[in-house]
C-alpha positions as a Markdown table, in Angstrom:
| # | Residue | x | y | z |
|---|---|---|---|---|
| 1 | Met | -0.2 | 0.1 | 0.3 |
| 2 | Ala | 1.3 | 3.7 | -0.6 |
| 3 | Asn | 2.5 | 5.3 | 2.2 |
| 4 | Gly | 1.6 | 8.8 | 1.2 |
| 5 | Arg | 4.9 | 9.5 | -0.5 |
| 6 | Gly | 5.7 | 9.2 | -4.2 |
| 7 | Ala | 8.3 | 6.4 | -5.6 |
| 8 | Asp | 10.3 | 9.2 | -7.0 |
| 9 | Glu | 10.8 | 10.9 | -3.4 |
| 10 | Arg | 11.6 | 7.5 | -1.7 |
| 11 | Leu | 14.0 | 6.4 | -4.3 |
| 12 | Ala | 15.9 | 9.9 | -4.0 |
| 13 | Glu | 16.0 | 9.2 | -0.2 |
| 14 | Leu | 17.4 | 5.9 | -1.0 |
| 15 | Thr | 19.7 | 7.5 | -3.6 |
| 16 | Ser | 21.0 | 10.0 | -1.4 |
| 17 | Leu | 21.9 | 7.2 | 1.6 |
| 18 | Leu | 23.9 | 5.3 | -0.6 |
| 19 | Arg | 25.8 | 8.3 | -1.8 |
| 20 | Glu | 26.5 | 8.7 | 2.2 |
| 21 | Leu | 27.7 | 5.4 | 2.6 |
| 22 | Cys | 29.6 | 5.5 | -0.3 |
| 23 | Ala | 31.5 | 8.5 | 0.7 |
| 24 | Gln | 34.4 | 7.3 | 2.9 |
| 25 | Gly | 37.1 | 6.3 | 0.9 |
| 26 | Tyr | 34.8 | 5.2 | -2.5 |
| 27 | Ala | 33.4 | 8.6 | -3.3 |
| 28 | Glu | 35.0 | 8.8 | -6.4 |
| 29 | Gln | 34.2 | 5.4 | -7.7 |
| 30 | Gly | 30.9 | 6.0 | -6.6 |
| 31 | Ala | 30.3 | 9.4 | -8.5 |
| 32 | Ala | 31.9 | 7.8 | -11.4 |
| 33 | Asp | 29.4 | 4.9 | -11.6 |
| 34 | Glu | 26.7 | 7.2 | -11.0 |
| 35 | Gln | 27.2 | 9.2 | -13.7 |
| 36 | Gly | 27.8 | 6.2 | -16.1 |
| 37 | Ala | 24.6 | 5.6 | -15.2 |
| 38 | Ala | 23.1 | 9.1 | -15.9 |
| 39 | Asp | 25.5 | 9.2 | -19.2 |
| 40 | Glu | 23.6 | 5.7 | -20.3 |
| 41 | Gly | 20.1 | 7.5 | -20.4 |
| 42 | Gly | 19.1 | 5.6 | -16.8 |
| 43 | Asp | 17.1 | 7.0 | -14.4 |
| 44 | Glu | 17.2 | 7.5 | -10.3 |
| 45 | Leu | 16.7 | 4.0 | -10.0 |
| 46 | Asp | 19.6 | 2.8 | -12.1 |
| 47 | Ala | 21.8 | 5.6 | -10.2 |
| 48 | Ala | 21.0 | 4.1 | -7.0 |
| 49 | Leu | 21.9 | 0.6 | -8.2 |
| 50 | Ala | 25.2 | 1.8 | -9.4 |
| 51 | Leu | 26.1 | 3.0 | -5.9 |
| 52 | Ala | 24.9 | -0.4 | -4.2 |
| 53 | Arg | 27.4 | -2.7 | -6.5 |
| 54 | Thr | 29.7 | 0.0 | -4.9 |
| 55 | Leu | 29.0 | -0.8 | -1.7 |
| 56 | Ser | 29.1 | -4.6 | -2.6 |
| 57 | Glu | 32.6 | -4.0 | -4.1 |
| 58 | Arg | 33.6 | -2.1 | -1.0 |
| 59 | Arg | 32.7 | -4.8 | 1.3 |
| 60 | Ala | 34.3 | -7.9 | -0.8 |
| 61 | Asn | 37.3 | -5.7 | -1.0 |
| 62 | Thr | 37.5 | -5.0 | 3.2 |
| 63 | Glu | 36.9 | -8.4 | 3.6 |
| 64 | Gln | 40.0 | -9.3 | 1.3 |
| 65 | Arg | 42.1 | -6.5 | 2.9 |
| 66 | Leu | 41.1 | -7.9 | 6.9 |
| 67 | His | 42.2 | -11.3 | 5.6 |
| 68 | Glu | 45.7 | -10.1 | 4.3 |
| 69 | Leu | 46.5 | -8.4 | 7.4 |
| 70 | Gln | 45.3 | -11.4 | 9.4 |
| 71 | Asp | 47.3 | -13.4 | 7.3 |
| 72 | Met | 50.4 | -11.1 | 7.9 |
| 73 | Ile | 49.8 | -11.2 | 11.9 |
| 74 | Val | 49.9 | -15.1 | 12.0 |
| 75 | Ala | 53.1 | -15.0 | 9.8 |
| 76 | Leu | 54.8 | -12.6 | 12.6 |
| 77 | Val | 53.3 | -14.4 | 15.5 |
| 78 | Ser | 54.9 | -17.8 | 13.7 |
| 79 | Phe | 57.9 | -16.2 | 13.9 |
| 80 | Asp | 57.7 | -15.9 | 9.5 |
| 81 | Tyr | 59.4 | -12.2 | 9.2 |
| 82 | Leu | 59.8 | -12.7 | 5.6 |
| 83 | Ser | 56.3 | -12.4 | 4.6 |
| 84 | Arg | 55.0 | -8.8 | 3.5 |
| 85 | Ala | 51.2 | -7.6 | 3.3 |
| 86 | Pro | 50.5 | -6.1 | 0.3 |
| 87 | Ile | 49.9 | -2.3 | -0.3 |
| 88 | Ser | 47.4 | -1.1 | -3.1 |
| 89 | Asp | 47.2 | 2.0 | -4.7 |
| 90 | Ala | 44.2 | 3.1 | -2.4 |
| 91 | Asn | 46.4 | 4.4 | 0.4 |
| 92 | Asp | 43.7 | 4.0 | 2.6 |
| 93 | Met | 43.6 | 2.7 | 6.5 |
| 94 | Phe | 44.4 | -0.8 | 5.3 |
| 95 | Asp | 47.3 | 0.2 | 3.4 |
| 96 | Gly | 48.6 | 2.0 | 6.3 |
| 97 | Met | 48.1 | -1.4 | 8.5 |
| 98 | Ala | 50.0 | -3.4 | 6.5 |
| 99 | Ala | 52.7 | -0.7 | 6.0 |
| 100 | Gly | 53.5 | -0.9 | 9.8 |
| 101 | Leu | 52.9 | -4.9 | 9.8 |
| 102 | Asn | 56.1 | -4.9 | 6.9 |
| 103 | Met | 58.1 | -2.5 | 9.0 |
| 104 | Leu | 57.7 | -4.4 | 12.3 |
| 105 | Ala | 58.7 | -7.4 | 9.9 |
| 106 | Glu | 61.3 | -6.2 | 8.6 |
| 107 | Glu | 62.7 | -4.3 | 12.6 |
| 108 | Leu | 61.9 | -8.5 | 14.1 |
| 109 | Ser | 63.8 | -9.9 | 10.6 |
| 110 | Ser | 66.9 | -8.0 | 11.8 |
| 111 | Ser | 66.9 | -7.8 | 15.7 |
| 112 | Thr | 67.6 | -10.7 | 18.0 |
| 113 | Val | 63.9 | -11.6 | 18.3 |
| 114 | Ser | 64.3 | -14.0 | 15.5 |
| 115 | Arg | 63.1 | -17.6 | 14.7 |
| 116 | Ala | 66.7 | -19.0 | 15.2 |
| 117 | Tyr | 66.5 | -17.3 | 19.0 |
| 118 | Met | 63.4 | -18.6 | 19.7 |
| 119 | Leu | 64.7 | -21.9 | 18.7 |
| 120 | Glu | 67.6 | -21.5 | 21.1 |
| 121 | Ile | 65.1 | -20.6 | 23.5 |
| 122 | Leu | 63.5 | -23.6 | 22.9 |
| 123 | Glu | 66.2 | -25.6 | 23.2 |
| 124 | Ser | 67.4 | -24.7 | 26.6 |
| 125 | Met | 64.2 | -25.8 | 28.0 |
| 126 | Asp | 64.4 | -28.8 | 30.5 |
| 127 | Asp | 60.6 | -29.8 | 29.7 |
| 128 | Ala | 59.9 | -31.3 | 25.8 |
| 129 | Val | 58.0 | -28.7 | 23.8 |
| 130 | Leu | 56.3 | -29.8 | 20.3 |
| 131 | Val | 55.0 | -27.5 | 17.6 |
| 132 | Val | 52.0 | -29.3 | 16.3 |
| 133 | Asp | 50.3 | -28.3 | 13.0 |
| 134 | Pro | 46.5 | -28.4 | 13.1 |
| 135 | Glu | 46.1 | -32.0 | 11.3 |
| 136 | Gly | 48.6 | -33.2 | 13.4 |
| 137 | Pro | 52.4 | -33.4 | 12.1 |
| 138 | Ile | 54.8 | -32.3 | 14.3 |
| 139 | Met | 56.6 | -28.7 | 12.9 |
| 140 | Thr | 58.9 | -28.0 | 15.7 |
| 141 | Ala | 60.8 | -30.4 | 18.6 |
| 142 | Asn | 63.3 | -29.2 | 20.9 |
| 143 | His | 66.1 | -31.6 | 22.1 |
| 144 | Ala | 64.1 | -32.3 | 25.1 |
| 145 | Ala | 61.2 | -33.8 | 23.2 |
| 146 | Gly | 63.6 | -36.0 | 21.2 |
| 147 | Val | 65.3 | -37.1 | 24.6 |
| 148 | Leu | 61.7 | -37.8 | 25.8 |
| 149 | Leu | 60.5 | -39.6 | 22.9 |
| 150 | Gly | 64.0 | -41.7 | 22.2 |
| 151 | Ala | 64.6 | -39.9 | 19.1 |
| 152 | Ala | 66.5 | -37.3 | 17.6 |
| 153 | Ser | 64.4 | -34.1 | 17.8 |
| 154 | Asp | 65.3 | -33.0 | 14.2 |
| 155 | Gly | 63.6 | -36.3 | 12.9 |
| 156 | Leu | 60.4 | -35.4 | 14.9 |
| 157 | Pro | 59.0 | -33.0 | 12.4 |
| 158 | Gly | 57.0 | -34.2 | 9.9 |
| 159 | Gln | 55.7 | -37.2 | 12.4 |
| 160 | Ala | 51.9 | -37.6 | 13.7 |
| 161 | Ile | 52.0 | -36.6 | 17.2 |
| 162 | Thr | 50.0 | -39.6 | 17.4 |
| 163 | Glu | 52.8 | -41.7 | 16.9 |
| 164 | His | 54.2 | -40.6 | 20.2 |
| 165 | Phe | 50.9 | -40.3 | 21.6 |
| 166 | Pro | 48.3 | -42.5 | 20.7 |
| 167 | Gly | 44.2 | -41.3 | 21.3 |
| 168 | Leu | 45.2 | -37.8 | 21.3 |
| 169 | Asp | 42.6 | -35.9 | 19.5 |
| 170 | Ile | 44.1 | -33.0 | 18.1 |
| 171 | Ala | 40.7 | -31.4 | 16.7 |
| 172 | Ala | 39.0 | -31.7 | 20.1 |
| 173 | Leu | 41.8 | -29.7 | 21.6 |
| 174 | Ile | 41.5 | -27.2 | 19.6 |
| 175 | Ala | 38.1 | -26.9 | 19.6 |
| 176 | Ala | 38.1 | -26.9 | 23.6 |
| 177 | Gly | 41.0 | -24.0 | 23.1 |
| 178 | Gly | 43.8 | -26.7 | 24.2 |
| 179 | Gly | 44.0 | -28.6 | 27.4 |
| 180 | Arg | 45.8 | -29.3 | 30.5 |
| 181 | Asp | 47.3 | -32.4 | 32.4 |
| 182 | Leu | 46.8 | -35.1 | 29.6 |
| 183 | Glu | 48.4 | -38.0 | 31.2 |
| 184 | Phe | 50.1 | -40.5 | 28.4 |
| 185 | Glu | 52.3 | -44.0 | 28.9 |
| 186 | Leu | 55.3 | -43.8 | 27.1 |
| 187 | Ala | 57.4 | -47.0 | 26.8 |
| 188 | Ala | 60.7 | -47.3 | 28.2 |
| 189 | Ala | 63.8 | -47.2 | 26.4 |
| 190 | Asp | 64.8 | -50.3 | 28.7 |
| 191 | Pro | 61.9 | -53.3 | 27.7 |
| 192 | His | 62.5 | -54.4 | 31.3 |
| 193 | Asp | 61.6 | -51.2 | 32.9 |
| 194 | Pro | 58.1 | -49.9 | 33.4 |
| 195 | Pro | 56.6 | -47.3 | 31.0 |
| 196 | Arg | 57.0 | -43.6 | 31.9 |
| 197 | Lys | 53.8 | -41.4 | 32.8 |
| 198 | Val | 54.0 | -38.2 | 31.2 |
| 199 | Ser | 51.8 | -35.2 | 31.4 |
| 200 | Leu | 50.6 | -32.9 | 28.2 |
| 201 | Thr | 49.5 | -29.3 | 28.1 |
| 202 | Ala | 48.3 | -28.1 | 24.9 |
| 203 | Ser | 47.7 | -24.4 | 24.3 |
| 204 | Leu | 46.6 | -23.1 | 21.4 |
| 205 | Met | 47.9 | -20.8 | 18.5 |
| 206 | Gly | 45.4 | -18.5 | 17.3 |
| 207 | Glu | 41.9 | -18.9 | 17.5 |
| 208 | Ala | 40.3 | -21.6 | 17.2 |
| 209 | Asp | 38.3 | -21.1 | 14.3 |
| 210 | Gln | 41.8 | -20.0 | 12.4 |
| 211 | Ser | 44.1 | -22.1 | 14.3 |
| 212 | Asp | 47.8 | -22.0 | 13.2 |
| 213 | Gly | 48.4 | -25.6 | 15.8 |
| 214 | Leu | 48.9 | -26.2 | 19.2 |
| 215 | Val | 52.1 | -25.9 | 21.0 |
| 216 | Cys | 52.5 | -29.1 | 23.5 |
| 217 | Val | 54.7 | -29.4 | 26.7 |
| 218 | Val | 55.5 | -32.7 | 27.4 |
| 219 | Arg | 56.7 | -33.7 | 31.2 |
| 220 | Asp | 57.6 | -37.1 | 32.9 |
| 221 | Ile | 55.8 | -37.6 | 35.8 |
| 222 | Ser | 56.8 | -41.1 | 36.7 |
| 223 | Glu | 59.0 | -39.9 | 39.5 |
| 224 | Arg | 56.1 | -37.4 | 40.8 |
| 225 | Leu | 53.7 | -40.3 | 40.9 |
| 226 | Arg | 56.2 | -42.9 | 42.5 |
| 227 | Leu | 56.8 | -40.5 | 45.5 |
| 228 | Glu | 53.3 | -39.7 | 45.5 |
| 229 | Ala | 52.7 | -43.5 | 45.5 |
| 230 | Glu | 55.3 | -44.0 | 48.1 |
| 231 | Arg | 54.1 | -41.0 | 50.4 |
| 232 | Trp | 50.5 | -43.2 | 50.5 |
| 233 | Arg | 52.0 | -46.1 | 51.6 |
| 234 | Leu | 53.9 | -44.4 | 54.2 |
| 235 | Arg | 51.1 | -42.6 | 54.9 |
| 236 | Glu | 48.9 | -45.9 | 55.6 |
| 237 | Ala | 51.7 | -47.6 | 57.5 |
| 238 | Val | 51.7 | -45.2 | 60.0 |
| 239 | Gln | 48.1 | -45.2 | 60.4 |
| 240 | Arg | 48.4 | -49.3 | 60.9 |
| 241 | Gln | 51.1 | -48.5 | 63.1 |
| 242 | Ala | 49.0 | -45.8 | 65.1 |
| 243 | Ile | 46.0 | -48.0 | 65.0 |
| 244 | Leu | 48.5 | -51.1 | 66.7 |
| 245 | Val | 50.1 | -49.1 | 69.1 |
| 246 | Asp | 46.4 | -47.9 | 69.9 |
| 247 | Glu | 45.4 | -51.1 | 70.5 |
| 248 | Leu | 48.6 | -51.9 | 72.5 |
| 249 | Ser | 48.3 | -49.0 | 74.3 |
| 250 | Thr | 44.7 | -50.3 | 76.0 |
| 251 | Pro | 45.1 | -54.3 | 76.2 |
| 252 | Leu | 42.3 | -55.9 | 77.6 |
| 253 | Ile | 43.3 | -59.5 | 79.6 |
| 254 | Pro | 40.9 | -61.8 | 80.6 |
| 255 | Ile | 41.7 | -63.1 | 83.8 |
| 256 | Thr | 38.5 | -65.3 | 84.3 |
| 257 | Asp | 35.5 | -65.4 | 82.2 |
| 258 | Glu | 34.0 | -62.7 | 85.0 |
| 259 | Leu | 37.3 | -60.8 | 85.3 |
| 260 | Leu | 39.1 | -58.7 | 82.9 |
| 261 | Val | 42.3 | -56.5 | 83.5 |
| 262 | Met | 43.1 | -53.3 | 81.4 |
| 263 | Pro | 46.9 | -52.5 | 82.5 |
| 264 | Leu | 47.7 | -48.6 | 81.3 |
| 265 | Ile | 51.3 | -47.6 | 80.7 |
| 266 | Gly | 52.4 | -43.7 | 79.7 |
| 267 | Pro | 50.4 | -40.8 | 79.4 |
| 268 | Ile | 46.6 | -40.6 | 78.7 |
| 269 | Asp | 45.2 | -38.2 | 76.6 |
| 270 | Ser | 41.8 | -37.6 | 75.6 |
| 271 | Gln | 41.7 | -39.5 | 72.4 |
| 272 | Arg | 43.5 | -42.6 | 74.3 |
| 273 | Ser | 40.8 | -41.9 | 77.7 |
| 274 | Gly | 38.1 | -42.7 | 74.9 |
| 275 | Arg | 40.0 | -45.8 | 73.5 |
| 276 | Met | 40.2 | -46.8 | 77.0 |
| 277 | Val | 36.5 | -46.8 | 77.8 |
| 278 | Glu | 35.3 | -47.9 | 74.3 |
| 279 | Val | 37.7 | -51.5 | 74.8 |
| 280 | Leu | 36.7 | -51.8 | 78.2 |
| 281 | Leu | 32.9 | -51.8 | 77.4 |
| 282 | Thr | 33.4 | -53.9 | 74.2 |
| 283 | Gly | 35.0 | -56.4 | 76.5 |
| 284 | Ile | 32.9 | -56.5 | 79.2 |
| 285 | Ala | 29.7 | -56.8 | 76.9 |
| 286 | Ala | 31.7 | -59.7 | 75.0 |
| 287 | Arg | 32.6 | -61.7 | 77.8 |
| 288 | Arg | 30.0 | -60.9 | 80.1 |
| 289 | Ala | 32.5 | -60.2 | 82.9 |
| 290 | Lys | 31.4 | -58.8 | 86.5 |
| 291 | Leu | 34.4 | -57.1 | 87.3 |
| 292 | Ala | 37.0 | -55.2 | 85.8 |
| 293 | Ile | 40.5 | -54.0 | 86.9 |
| 294 | Leu | 41.9 | -50.7 | 85.6 |
| 295 | Asp | 45.7 | -50.8 | 86.5 |
| 296 | Ile | 47.3 | -47.5 | 86.7 |
| 297 | Thr | 51.2 | -48.3 | 87.7 |
| 298 | Gly | 52.6 | -47.3 | 84.5 |
| 299 | Val | 50.9 | -43.9 | 84.5 |
| 300 | Arg | 53.2 | -41.5 | 85.8 |
| 301 | Ala | 51.1 | -38.4 | 86.0 |
| 302 | Ile | 47.5 | -38.5 | 86.3 |
| 303 | Gly | 45.5 | -35.6 | 84.4 |
| 304 | Pro | 42.1 | -34.4 | 83.7 |
| 305 | Asp | 42.1 | -36.6 | 81.0 |
| 306 | Ala | 42.8 | -39.5 | 82.5 |
| 307 | Val | 40.4 | -39.1 | 85.3 |
| 308 | Asp | 37.8 | -38.5 | 83.4 |
| 309 | Gly | 38.4 | -41.6 | 81.5 |
| 310 | Ile | 38.4 | -43.5 | 84.3 |
| 311 | Ala | 35.1 | -41.7 | 85.6 |
| 312 | Arg | 33.3 | -42.6 | 82.2 |
| 313 | Ala | 34.6 | -46.1 | 82.6 |
| 314 | Thr | 33.4 | -46.6 | 85.5 |
| 315 | Arg | 29.9 | -45.6 | 85.3 |
| 316 | Ala | 29.4 | -47.0 | 81.6 |
| 317 | Ala | 30.4 | -50.6 | 83.3 |
| 318 | Ala | 28.0 | -50.3 | 85.9 |
| 319 | Leu | 25.4 | -49.7 | 83.3 |
| 320 | Leu | 26.3 | -53.4 | 82.2 |
| 321 | Gly | 26.2 | -54.8 | 85.4 |
| 322 | Ala | 30.2 | -54.9 | 85.6 |
| 323 | Glu | 32.4 | -53.3 | 88.8 |
| 324 | Val | 35.5 | -51.1 | 88.6 |
| 325 | Leu | 38.6 | -51.8 | 90.6 |
| 326 | Leu | 41.1 | -49.5 | 90.6 |
| 327 | Thr | 45.1 | -50.4 | 91.2 |
| 328 | Gly | 48.0 | -49.0 | 91.1 |
| 329 | Val | 47.1 | -45.7 | 93.4 |
| 330 | Arg | 50.0 | -44.2 | 94.3 |
| 331 | Pro | 50.3 | -41.4 | 96.9 |
| 332 | Asp | 50.8 | -39.0 | 94.0 |
| 333 | Val | 47.7 | -40.1 | 92.1 |
| 334 | Val | 46.1 | -39.2 | 95.5 |
| 335 | Thr | 47.6 | -35.6 | 95.3 |
| 336 | Ser | 46.5 | -35.1 | 91.6 |
| 337 | Leu | 43.2 | -36.2 | 92.2 |
| 338 | Leu | 42.9 | -33.8 | 95.3 |
| 339 | Glu | 44.4 | -30.6 | 93.4 |
| 340 | Leu | 41.5 | -31.8 | 90.9 |
| 341 | Asp | 39.1 | -31.8 | 93.0 |
| 342 | Thr | 37.7 | -35.2 | 92.0 |
| 343 | Thr | 36.8 | -38.5 | 93.8 |
| 344 | Leu | 36.1 | -41.8 | 92.2 |
| 345 | Asp | 33.5 | -43.1 | 94.6 |
| 346 | Gln | 32.1 | -45.8 | 92.4 |
| 347 | Ala | 36.0 | -47.4 | 91.8 |
| 348 | Arg | 37.3 | -49.3 | 94.6 |
| 349 | Ala | 41.0 | -48.4 | 95.0 |
| 350 | Phe | 44.1 | -50.6 | 95.7 |
| 351 | Gly | 47.9 | -49.9 | 95.9 |
| 352 | Ser | 48.9 | -52.6 | 93.6 |
| 353 | Leu | 47.5 | -54.7 | 90.8 |
| 354 | Gln | 48.5 | -58.2 | 92.6 |
| 355 | Ala | 45.8 | -56.5 | 95.6 |
| 356 | Gly | 43.2 | -55.8 | 93.5 |
| 357 | Ile | 43.2 | -59.1 | 91.7 |
| 358 | Phe | 43.3 | -60.9 | 95.1 |
| 359 | Ala | 40.5 | -58.6 | 96.5 |
| 360 | Ala | 38.8 | -59.6 | 92.8 |
| 361 | Leu | 39.1 | -63.2 | 92.9 |
| 362 | Glu | 37.7 | -63.3 | 96.6 |
| 363 | Arg | 34.4 | -61.4 | 95.3 |
| 364 | Ile | 34.2 | -63.8 | 92.5 |
| 365 | Leu | 34.7 | -66.7 | 94.7 |
| 366 | Ala | 32.2 | -65.3 | 97.2 |
| 367 | Arg | 29.4 | -65.2 | 94.6 |
| 368 | Thr | 30.1 | -68.9 | 93.4 |
| 369 | Asp | 29.8 | -70.2 | 97.0 |
């Protein structure tokens, strides 16, 4: 439907807009095309089409110039300082950028930052470094890579990296922007030795959609893994020893079916105190014992943790129908109990283990009569 404006008026406005779009850098070409259309007897629509063609050519030319500049930048980051970006007669912004990149390439080619210099840096690295083409072949390898892979470094270029690292997916790494700590197994130089474990970290060169490949840094982590495994074995051994020491520090000796003796030696902390109560109650329940002797002859100092453990053991044993006798009570132990303002009313105390066992056996015999 008509919108109230004539076709000539709208066509004139379209032509005016096209002239403005063509004005930057392409005014002469756009004017020439427009004049050519007029000279051929064309109308306003022919002039608009001529300007539109100019815009289309301008876009194609812009894309081409951008690709040329991008190729030049890729050449520079790849240490190719012999490439040059083409310069047109337009003397426009793109030509200025191309001239600047060409000057940079000339400066880099004459400076110490050269391909040879970068290769010297790679050769001095302890880690293996491989530069890999997007299709998979190795482009560059340093000396450490040759040592790690068991080949001369100058013989590695051209070989597919998957020959040395089976299962490595170059396309997936490029799509993901690289990868870290990928583990592989390499055969040892001596067939009698176990395979070596290596870690590969890949960094992307360029963008994923226009990548120039990957820089892969490979490290032998066999020794690190061996040390970690050794640490775990030592930790497990220490834990087993701790359990054994814990069990030996709280032994439970059955004298009769009704009488158990737990000799305690050394300091008693909160952890050992809890273990003492646990072992004692388990033994009482398992053997249905009626009497249990806690012998503290080997405990030099009685602290709060020891007193708390003895008190809890006494109360808990009573709940299971058993009585606790405390033996090895010396004058200094009594002094410690007084200083702690603690009494063990529920536990009968004896000066020696012998006296405690004698009293316990008397009670057992009296119970059987």
